[in-house]
Each structure stands twice: as C-alpha cells, then as structure tokens.
N, C-alpha and C positions, 0 to 999 in steps of 0.2 A: 440383500446384496452388501458387499463390503468395499469401501474405498479407503485408500491410504492417501492423505494429503500431506505433502512435504512443504513446509513453509518456514521462512526465516524467523518470523515472530512467534512468541508463545501464544497459546489460545487466549489467555486472559490479558494480553497486552493492551495498553491504553490505545494503541493504534488499531483501527478496524480497517483492514485492507481487503482486497478482493477475495482471498481465500476464506476469510472469516464468513463472508456472505455465501460463498459457494458451499462451505461446510454446513451452514445452517439450512440451506435449501436441500442438500443431500439428506440431512437428518429429517427434515419435514416430509421428505418423500420416502421415508422408511429405511434409508440406508444406515448401516452401521459404519461409523466414521472413526478412523484412527488419525489423529493429528500428530505428525512428527515434526517437532520444531528443531531449530538449528542445534547441532551438537555442542555440548559444553565439556569443559575439562577443568582440572585444577588451575590452569593458567588464567581462567576467567574469574577467579574468585574474589578479586579486589573490590569490585563494586557490589552494593547491596543487591541490585537486581540480578547480578550474576550469581551471587551467593544463593539467592532464592531458587534460581534455575538449577544450580548444582545440587541443592537439597532435593529438588523435584526429580532430578536425574537419578539420584541415589535411591529414591523411593520406588522407582519403577513405574510402569504404566498406571495412570489413574483415570477414572471416569468422572468427568465433570457433570454436575447435576444438570439435566436437560441439555447436555452437550456431548461432545465426542470423548473418546478415550484419548488421552494425551501421553505421548512418549517423548521424553527429552533424552536423546542418546548421550551417554557418558563415554568419552574417548580418551585414550592415553596418547593419541597422536592427533592433536587438533590442527586444522588448517587455518593458519593465521598469517597476516601480513607482517611476518617477522623472518629473519634469516633462517633458512632451511625449512621452516614450517610453511612457507608460501610456495614451496617447490611442487612440481607436477607429481613427483613420487609420493609426497605426503598426501596430496589431493587424491591420488589413485588408491591410497591405502588407508586413509583415516577411518573408513567404515569397518575395516578388518581389525581394528583395535578398540572396539567398543566393549564396555563392561556392563552387563554380560554381553555375549555375542548378539549381534543384531537379530539373527534368526530366532534366538531364544526369546528376545524381547517381543518380537512380532507374535510368537505363539502365546506368550504370557498376556498380551493385550487382548486376546480373545480370538485366536485363529486367523490372524492377519497374514500368515505366511503364504496363503493362497487367496489373495483378494480378487475381486472382480476388476478393480480399476486402481491403478496408481496415478495420482494427479500431482505432478511434481513441479514446484516453482523454485524451491531452494536447491540449486544444482549441486551444492556441496554434498547433498544426500543422494548422489547418483548411484551409490552402491546398492541402494534398496532395490533397484531393478534387477540386480544380479542375485539378490538374496530371496526376494519374494517372487512367487510364480503367479503372475497376473494375467487375466484375459486380455487386458488392454492397458497401454501406457500413454498418458497424455502429458506432454511437456508444455507448461505454460510459461512463456517468457514475458515477464511483466516490466522489466527494465533492461537497459544495456549495462549489465552488472559490472563489467570490468571498469566502468568509468566512475564507480564509487571509490572514494579515496582509500577506504579500508579493505578493498577487494583486490587480491593479486591478479595480475593479467593471466596467469595460468588457468584461471577459471574458464576461459574460452575453450580450453581443451575438453572439459567434460560436457560443456554445452554441445560440442560437436558429437561426442559419444552418445549423448542422450537424444539428440536430434535424429541420429541414424537409427537408434533403437526404438524411438517412439512411434506409435501408430498414428497419432495426431499431434501437431504442434500448434498451440494457440499463441498468437502474438497480440499484445494489448494495444498496439498502435500501428499506424500505417508505416512509419519508418522501420519498425521492427519487422513487420510483415514483408516489406520489400527486401530487406536484407536476408531474411530467412528463406523466403520463397525462391530467391535467385539460386539458392543451393539445394533446397529440399522440395521444391515444386509443389504439387497439389496436396501434399500432406499438411501444408501450412494453411491455417485459417485465421482470419482477423476476428478477434474476440475482445473488443474494447472493455474497459472498466464501466461500471454502472453505478446505480444508486438504489438504496433501500428507501424508495419514495415515501412510503407510509410513515416511516420513522420520523419524518420531518413535517408531518401534517398535524394540525391541531392548535390549541391555544396553550401557550407556555408562559409560566410566570417569569418575570424579569429576574435574571440572576442577581445575587447580592452585589457582585462586583460592578454592576451597571447602575445601581440605584443612585449614586452620587454623580453620575455623568450627565452633563447637560450638553445638548447639541448632537450632531450626527456621530455615528460610529462606523468606522471602517474596520473590517475584521479579517484576520488571516488565521487559518487553522492548519497545522501540520508541523513537521520538523523544520527547525530553523538551522539549516546546515549550509554546506559550501555552495549550494545552488541558490541560496537566498540572497537578494540584493539589498543590503542594509542602507546603502546610499539613497535609494529611492524612498524608503520609509522615513529616513531622517528629513529629506527635503519636503516630503508631504507634510510631516508633522510641523515643520517650521513655517511652511507656506499656509497651511490650513490650521491655524491655532484654535479654531472653533470645533475642529473634528478630533475625536479621540480614536487612536489606532490601537486596537486590541489584538494581541498576538497570543495564540493558544498553541502550545506545543513545546517540545523539548528543545533547548537552545544548545547548539554545538559550535557556534562561531562567536567571534568578538563583536559585541553590540555596543561597545562603549560610546560610540559617537552619538547614539540616540537614546540609549537606555535611561538616561536621566531626564529626558524631556518630559514636562508635566502632562502632556497629552498622549503619551505612549504608555500602555499598560501591558506588562508581561504576566500572564496568568499561569504559565507552565502547562503541563499536560492536564487534560480533563477527560473524564470517562465518556465513552461514546454515547451513553444514555443521556448525558447532560448537554450535548452539543446542540440539539435543536433549539433549546432555550436561548443560547447565545446568538445563534443565527437569526432567530425570530425577532430579536430586539436590536439587530444591527441594521445599517442602511446600505452597505455595499460590501461585497466580498472582494478581496484583493489577492492576487497571486504574483508577487514581485520577484520573479526568478531571473537569474542570469541565463543567457542563451548559450548553454554549454552542450558538448556532445551527449552528456547524460540527459539533460533536459529535453533535447530535440525529440527523443523517443518516448517521453513520459505521457501517459494517459492519466490526467489528474482527477482523482476521486473527488477532491474538494470542489472542482468546477460543477459537477453534477449535484453535490450536496448543497452548495450555495443556491443553485437554481431551484432545487426542490423546496427550499425555504422561501422562494420568491425574491431572492436577492439579485440585483444587478451585479455583474462581475467585470472587474477591470484586471487584465492579466498581461504579462509579457507575451508577445507573439512568438510562437515556435512551430515547428513543422506539423506536429500532431494537432495542435489547436487550430491551425489554419485549415486543416482538412475536416474538422468536425462541423464547420459551418454553424456554430452555436451563436446565441445572441450575445456572447461576451464581447466586450470592447477590448481589442488587442492593441498593445502599444509597444514601441521599440526603444524608448528612452525615458528618462526621468521627467522631462517636461511634459511629454504626452501623458505619462502616468498621472501627474498632478492635475493636468487639465481635464483628463477623462474622469478621474475620481470626483473632482469638483463638479463636473457637468452632471453626472448621474445623481449626485447628492442634491444639487441645486434644482434639478428638474424632477426630483422625487420619483425616479424611475422604479423604485420598489413598489410604489403605489400604482403608477400608470402602466407598468409592464409586468407586474408580478405574475399574472395569469400566464403570460407568454413564457416566462422563465420556468414556471412549474410544468407547463405542457411539454417543454423540451426535456426536462428531467424525467418526467413520467414515461416518455418514449424510450428511455435508456435505463430501464430497471434491471436489477440483477436477475430477476426471474426470467426476463426475456433473454438475457445472456446465457443463463443456464440451459434454457430450452434449445438455444442454438448449439451449444456445446454438446448436449446429449443427442441432438440430431446427427451430429458428425460422428459420435462415438457408438451409436446404436448398433452398427453392423459388427463391431468388434466385441460387443458384450453379449451376444447371443450364445 
C-alpha cells in the first residue's frame, strides 16, 4: 500500500515531529511512503539549509536508506508572507507551477499518482489532492497555523477546502478538535501527539556539554521562537544560581537579556538520536511558553518526551495541557515558574516520581495513536 505524507519539515530535519513517527510506523507496517516536504523556490536560496533543499528539489525524488521516498517540490510561484506572494490566488495556484509538474514527480517517485492514502499536514500542499487519485484523504491539523508569524492568514482558505475534501480530519488538541468539529462534525477525530517511548529508555552516557556542570540541570528542547518566554528563563537563572539551564534548539528571538548568564547554556539543535542522553542527565524539563492563541492549541511533543525520560515537567498552563491531566506542574507566571522548578529539584521528583512519569508517557505512544488513526481510516481503504 502507498501513502503520501505532506509535511512542512524535510525528512532529515533535526526536528522530529509527529509525521516522522507516523511515517516510520507506516514503513514498519510494509507501506511504501512518499514524504512530500514544503515547496521550495529560488526565493528561498539565501540560507544554507534552503540551498540544500533547493539542490534536493532539483535532483527529483530520492529514496532514503531504510526510509521513505522524499520529494521536495520546486515551484516558480512560491507562497510566502510577502506582497502578492501571500495572496489567495498564489496559494491556489502554487502547485500548478512546479518544475517538473507535480503529477510527473509523483509518477517518478514510484507510482504515487494513485496512492491508497494522502496524509496531509502541510496545507500549502493542498493541490496534491487534486493531482493524485487517492482512496482516502486524511487532513491532520497539528497547529493553528495562521498564528505563526511567517504564515499568511489566507492559509485558512485551503484548510477549509481540505476539510471539505478530506474523509477524516485529525486534530492534535482539544481546542483544535472543538473548532473543527463545530464545522465538520463527525469526520473530525481527536488524535493527540505521542512519544516514541522506547527511544528514551536505557542507560545513556553523559553528554560532553554536561561534564563540567555541577548542580541541577533544567532543560528545554525545541524551537526558541516567538512563543518562548525569555523573561522566565532569565529570572530562574538569576534566582537559582546553583541550577544550569540548558536550551537545545534553534534560536529565532532576541535572548540578549539572559544569554550571557553563566548558568545558561545554548547548545543549538541536536540530532533526535542524541536527545535521550541529554534528558537522562537533567533534573527537570521546562516549557516556558507565552499563553498566545497559537500556544493554546499546541499538543507539545516535548511534554511526552520529558516524561518518557522520567523527568518532572514544569510548564506554562494552557488549554490543551489543562485537558491532558498529566503529572506536569502547570504555572501562570514567572514567580510560580521559579517556585515550581525549585520544588521539583529540591524534592528530587525525578527520583521519587520517575516511574509515574514514565507510565504516563508509555500510555501515549505513537503506536497507539497510529492504531487509532487506522481504525478511523479502515473503511475508506478497502
């Protein structure tokens, strides 16, 4: 059986998001997988990462060893948050200006013009449902995308198109489910994010960056973008001079206020394979987010990954987290954040409650999520 997965990130991105895990499970179950990442154009060529993607697009579909076939569409009409290029007309037509034509690329990838399933998260690739003739279309809404600062508001237009066209709509959080089900009824299912539990089990050697650290470690893993609350991290670092705050991920905001503090370490992105070692030798996982419209609907992968490593979690409280009923400590301001981090460190909750945290994560595996999704899709794939 064949599935096309449309995802914003490349297959070999340092980020490992939900569709990477779903693709792996599809592969393990004998499916042939085509991973279609976000379209690229000559307008994207300034950064090295985009140059690499542009080169990959020009090379055509490639098969990764023990992985999917990957297609990076090359378009002459990119949908970007720039004058004219963010318009609904461009969004409606970007897929019609790929080089070579999208249908030809699907054929070259190995007969994906007639897949069994289209599994679509990157809604900019909406045109694939018009080009490929699939038995079933699943629309997976993982975020409220129009609230990303680099996403034009016209993106909601194709979400509506795809929601009407899809056989099943998967929402990754309760707020997304409530918004979508009010318009599309029973075709909407709640399919939260999960965790590759086994990936975080075992004995892991202490990372080199940790060898000179004395005292507790508070860790954050993920993008440091507009949703991140730098003030909380700065205050924690100043209040808890004995605690080192380790930040792993790409930085996209100004961190001047605390980046020079001696007990704050920016490590940049790290490969997914190395993440368990960093978590195994930390004492608490932190999620210091601003409570924004974007964050309200986020189902944070890092929450489950922290718990899978036996770490206590201190996080900003927001709608989805409140409904998860997890063992995380949820806070609403910087004072609560500092007090709660101090409490879980001083009481050594990693040691006293580690099994509880792991049990919660284990019950939220990607495999369980996949089985739920396929139970919903089964009738359409016959």
